[in-house]
C-alpha positions, 0 to 999 in steps of 0.5 A: 343328657345329664353330665352324671349319665355321661360320666355313668356311661364313661365308666361302663365303656373301656378307657382308651389310650388318647390316640384312640380317644381322638379316632373315636371323636373323628369318627363320631364327628365324620357320621355327625357331618354326614347326618348334617349334610342330608338334613341340609339337603332334605330342607333343601328339597322341602324349601322348594315346596312353596315355589313347585306349589305356586307355579303349580309345577306338579311334576316337579312335586312328584319328583321331589317327594321321590328325591327326597325319599331315597335321599337317606339311604344315599347320605348313609352310604356316603358317610360309611364309605368316608369313615372306612377311607378316612379311618380305614375302619373294617372291622368292629372294635367293641371299646373303640365303638362304645366310645364313638357312641359317647363321643357322639352323644356329647356332640348332640348336647346343642343339636336340633335334631338329636333323635334324627341324628341317633337314627341316622348313627344307628343306620351307619353302624348297623349296615357294617356290623353284625346284629348281636351288637345291636344293643344300647351299648352300641346304638341308640336302642334308647334315645339318649336326649331329650327333644322337650323344648329345643329352641329354634334358633331364630324367631321366624322358625318357631313352631307356631304363632298365636292368635287372639280372637277376643282382640281383633275378632275372629275373622280378622284373626283367620285372614291374618293367620292365612295372610302370614303363612308366607304364600306370594300368590294373591288369593282369588277371593279371599273375603268370600273365603273367609265367610264360608270358613265362618259359616262352617264354624257357626254350623260346627257350634250352633247357638254357641257364638258367645262362648268364644269370648273366654279371655284365652281363646286362642288359635295356634297355627304352625308355622309353615304349611304342610305341602303335598301333591296339589295342595297346602295346608295351614294346620292348628288347633283353637283353645276356647275354655275347655275345648281343644281340637285341631283344624286344617285350611287346605289351600289349593292353586286355581292355575291361573295365578291365584290361590283359595281355600277349599274347605276347613277341617275341624276335629281328629276325625277329619285330620286323622284321614289327612295325616293317614298313613295312607298318604304321601309325605308332607313337606314342611320345612322346620329346623326343630321337627320334634316341635312339629311332631309334638304339636300334631300329637296334640291335635292327633291323640290316636297317631303315635309319634312313629305315624307323624314322623313318617307323615312329615317325611322322616320315615327312617325316624318313623321305623326307628320309633315304632320298633322302640315302640313295638319292643316296649309293647312286647316286654309288657305283654304276654299274648302270642303271635298268630296267623292273620285272619283272612285268606292266606296270600299266594305270595306273603306269609302274614301274622299278627299280634293281637293286642297290637295293630299291625301285621307282619309280612314275609315273602314266601319261598315259593308262590302260587303257579299263576304268580309269575314273578320273583321274590326280587319284583315283589320287593320292588313293588313295595319300593314303588309303593313307598316312593308314589303318591299313595293318594290315601288308599295305599298303606304305608309299609316299614320295611325291616331286616335281620329282625330278632323275636322271641320264639316263645311268642309264636303259636305252634302253628304259626312256626310251622307255617313260616318253616314250610313257606319262608324257610329261606328267610328266617333262621334261628338263634337260641331263643330267637327267630331271625327274619332276613326281611320283613314288612310291617303294616297297619292292621285292617279289616279285610274288605271280604271279611267286612262285606260278610258281616255288614248290613245293606248300609255298610255294604253300600258304603264300602262298595262306593269307597272300593270303587272310588279307591280304584278310581284314585289309584288309577288317576295317580297312574297305579293299576292294582292288577288284582281287585279281589276284595281280600286285597283291600282293607277297611280302616278304623275310619271306614275308608277302603285301602289297598294293601296287596302290592304284588300285582301292581304296575303303572297304569302307563304299562297296561293295555286296555282292551275290549273283548272282540266278538267271537268269530264263531258262535261256538268260541264262547264255549271254548276253554281258551280265549278266541282272542290273543292275549299279551302279557300286559293286556287287561280286559276290563269287562272280565272284572264283573266275573269275579268281583259282582257274583253277589247280587247286592254287590253288582247292584250298588257297583253297577249304580255307582262304578259301571265305568270301571267295566269299560276299557274306554274309561280306562284308556281315557284315564291312561291318556290323562297321564301320558298328557301330564293331567294330574286329577285333583284328589282330597283327603277329605269328602267332596261334600265339605269342599267349598267349591263343588 
């Protein structure tokens, strides 16, 4: 922030006596120290990604991912407790807290993560005080400092490196950019991998090899790999004349002490799946996260800052950026919030803004009789998804409390339904409706609606991918519970993603059974089953009853995914998980892999 702006903000706040100014400086310093501690621990967990990947310790990979997600809330609570203990703060003093914010801004002048520190400050403030103070006088409703051109403290931590194929040849440049990414394990056969990479390049640019001769042809590669699950991703972009695209090289561990390149991904469509909101968060160590996000925005123009911060593990910053963007969109649009299209949910009330590509979900006060669980259990399911590996098949959710939206932006029928189904979760304050708790997800086309309008080719592809989604979730120890098509969505890239979490459970909690034969022939006509059914029992044979009534769907499903109706298949999946076997699940098609 510039000095004139600091002076302007100072004039807008009351001038406090010196003891109070010292108090403001002390509280600001304590909050920033809390953030610095959080970021240091975050980086410490992230830095272990190299060792976990190279030792193929996949249990530790999942454990570290969960640990890092819960870290933020622990550190915020710790900072709040420390402020209360050191400064005996219990009630809000408006003049004091305006000056605390001003002192905090000054402390951030040369900070390398100012945007993250601002969000941390917001969390500390908002967990203590009423939402009437959630404005830019007290919190960072807008960023106070720019993250452009923040420099790193060391040459080793620059955000990306440049390679010039015109000087050393394309193959030599690619070899060097792979070897300089900090891996300590040797490659299984790097020369073989390089030949396959160049083969993909030749196919991608047929007959255009001579175009790679411009003086400015360069490869820019992010300093460190992106680690997730069982893979590491070298991410960069190539610039050649007017051509400018992102690329990624997935690196895998053969679990015999060697690495290999699995494929080459080029272009924003391929990379969008890798950085999708349905994937687990990456681990990449860097002291200036905004520089990594800025690089990713250049190669993924359709991805927002919110999505990219979340993708690299800063999901609280993703929430903060999303909310700012949403408020901006509301102020520059005039369409009304409406009930989301599709079959009404039995647990969640869902609405959307047609001009915005997200849906808003509220837990209903009362559930349908067959839904035998509580509101708290539903909330816990959403937390489970947040902390679990989503394997590209479960949508990430942004969770907010005390969200105020203008009443006049709601259609009357939506307001009426909210009051009928979610009365305990909403309240009104003048011209605002306050949501006690709200979930926000990327809007997708419900699979049941998609199938109604799909061509035969589209239907076939959707059902094939639907089965793959179920298989991959099962391999990640997730049982969706409710396989109805309305609980799955179709993304803009045509992928099938699960988004209804109220009945999910761990695979290891289920008891998969085959339906026993009837004792007497007339048993099959009884209204009740002739066999005992425990709460966690699952009978895969029954899936066909509600999934395969459409002959076209049945034909495709039985051709590609008949195993999903077999209890033995599910029991084997379950046993693999219990044995610590982690399946290989790739965010790109199998046909693209070098080693199929």
